[in-house]
N, C-alpha and C positions, 0 to 999 in steps of 0.2 A: 504493500500500500504506500503510495507516494503522498508526502505532505507538502508538496511544492506550492499548493494553493491555500494553505493555512499556516498560521503560526501558533505555537503552543508554548505556554510558560506557566510555571508555578513558583510563587515567591516564598520567602521564609515565613510568611504569615499563614501559608496554606491557601492563598488566593490563586486559583487557576484562571488563566485567560486563554480563550480560543478566539483567534482573529481570522476571519475570512480574508485572504490576501490576494485578491484579484482586482486591485483598484482601477485598472484600465477598463475592466468589464463591469465596473460598479459593483464588484463582489458578487456577481451573478453566480448561481450554484449549478454546477454540473454534477453528474453522478460521482465522478472522482472526488470532487470537493466534499460532497456529502459523506462519502466513505471515509475521507480523511478526518472529518469532524467526528464521525462515529468512533474512529480509532482513538482520537484525542480524548473523547469522553471516557472511554475505557481506561486510558492511562490516568486521567484525573481521578477516577474512582480508585484505581490501584494505588495511587499515591496519597490517598486519604485527603483530598482537597476539602477544605472547610467552607469554601465559597467558590462560585464559578461565574466568570464574566464572559458573555458572548458579544463580540464586537466585529466591526468591519474596518479594513485598512483604508487609508486615504481620507480626504476631506469631503468627498461627495456623497458617499453611500454607506449605510449600515449593510444591508443586502438588498439589491434592487430587484430580487426575485430569482426564479429559476432561469437558467440560460436558455433563451428561446431558440437560439441556433442549434442547441442540443435537442430541443423538444420537437421542433417543427415537423420532422418526418417520422416520428415514433409511430409504430403500429399500436393497436390496442394492447396486445400482450406486453410490448415494451413499455408502454405507458403505465400499465399495471405494476410492472417491476419497479419503475421509477417512483410511483406513488408509494409502494411498499417501503422503499428505501427512505423516502422523505418522512414517512410515518415513523419508521424505526428511529430516525434521528430525533424527531420531535418528541417521541415518547421517552427516549433516553434522557433528553433534557428535562422533561416534565417529571420523571421519576428519579433524577439525579439525587443522590443521598444528602446533598448539601444545598443551601439556597442558591438560586441562579439569578443573574441580572442580565437583561438585554440592554446593552449600551447603544441606544438608537441615535446615531449621529448621521444626518443626511437622509437619503432616500431609503425607505423600507416599504417595498411593494411585494405583493404576491407572496411567494415563499419566504421572503424576508420577514414579512409581517407574521407569518406562521411560525418561524423560529422564535420571534419575540413573544408571541402568544404562549409558546410552550415554556417560557421562563417564568419564574415566580414573581419577579419584579421587572418593570420596564421604566427606564429613565431615558428621557428624550432631550437632546439638545434643542435649543430654541429654534434653530433653522431646520429641524427634521420635518420630513413630509412622509406620511404613511398612507397606505391604501391596499385593499384587496382588489387589485386591478385586473384579475384574470378574465372577467367577462368580456373585455375588449379584445381578448385573444381567442374568443370562441370556446373558452373552457370555464371551469369554476375552481375555487380553492381546492387543492388536492392533498394538503399535508396537515389537515386538522382545522382549517379556518372556519369551516361551516359549523363546527361544534364548539370550538374554544372561543370564537369571537362573540357569539350571542351570550355565552355564559359570563363574559366580561362586561359587555356594553349594553346588553339587553337585546331582545328580539328585533324590535323596530329599527334601531340604529344599525344592527348587524345586517338586516335585510337591505337597507338603503346603501350601505357601503358595498355589499356584495353584488346586488342587482345593478347598481349604477356605476360601480368601479370608481367611486369618488376618492379623490386624494385630499387628505386633510392635514392641516399644519399641526405642530406640536401642541399649541394652545387648545385647539378644538379637540385634539386627541385626549388631552387631560380632562377636558370638560365632560366628555362622554365616557370616561373611565378606561380608555384604551391604554394610556400610560399613567403611571402614578406620580410622576414628577417631571417638571420641565426645568432645565438649567441653562443659564447663559452659555453660549458657545465657548467663551473664553475660560469658563470655570468647569466645563463638562468633564474633562479627564480627571481633574482633581476630585470632583464630586463622586465619580464612579469609584475611584481608588478609596475614598473615604468610606463610602457605603459598603464596599466589599470588605474593607478592613473591619468595620463594625460587625458585620455578619460573621466573619472569620473568628472574631474574639468571643462570640457567644458559645455556650456549651453545645458541642456538636451533636451529642446523643439526643439532647432535648430538641434541638432544631430538626433533626431527622424525624423524630417522633411527631413533632408538630406538622411537618410537611406531609408525612404519610396520612395523618388524620385529616388535614385540610383536603388533600387529594381524594381521600375516600368520601368525604362529605360532598365534593363537587362531582363525583363520578357519575352516579345515576346510571343511565343507559348509554353513556358515552361510547362504550365499545361498539355497540350496535350502530350508532350514528357514524363513527369513524370508519367502520367497515363499509357502510353504504356509500360514504363519500369517496373512498378509494375506488369502488366499482364504477360509480357515476363519472368520476374524473377520467379514468382510463377509457371508459366507453365513448367519450367525446373525441378521442383521437381517431383520425381517419374521416371525420365529418368535414363537410365543406367549410363550415364556420371556423373550425379549429385551424385548418390549413390556411384559410383566407386571413384569419386574424393574425396568425403568426407570421405569414409571409408578408402581409402588409406592414407589420411592425418592423421586420427586417429590411424591407424596401422603403421604409419611412414614407408611407402613404396611408390614406384613410381606407379602412376595410370596407368591402361590400358584402355584407352578410345576407344569407337567404331570408 
């Protein structure tokens, strides 16, 4: 497994940081990048990380979504495998034994939002822009967004964001409950470091128990919903609207949906 597209670090406080490192591609996620994140998560667990930060490299993006050039020609079975991989990574973040922080600095669209949704806490830089933008590609969120977003922001807000593909700024994201904190751009890195350090200093066993209890309370029928989402997302590949939406994005033109 190559880690060329991510960076991994764990400091002497026990704070692990996974940084998606494809700034020229706005940190868009390929299958290889997801596999590298999965491996880094395993290492963080093995090294008893006391807190985990998920971040994106560069100044423009947290994660701008899945890499559309990678997705555009996927068959339904290939899309199903890609959905399974994205779900595995999101679930590994969600069930990580220590608190996790999404450091949302810049664009967080599609799969990037879904990575952030899988984290326990979301902190956004003032200039961040977020959105579940998949609808304009002829698909839907495929890595947990249809289930985790409404649990966080409520049904109506989630439907508007997913149906319309709206992009919202950090202030509005905080108002609807998408993120828990907005920080000035200049103070963002310092605040992430401070918060991660505060979490790492707490009693690890108690935090793990608290996280397990909170996840159990929120679970309900989430497993059924997540399985349905994976099938629905993969089933859209090969349709006219999926191909048209992604080809139009890559060709920088407006799509012509059926």
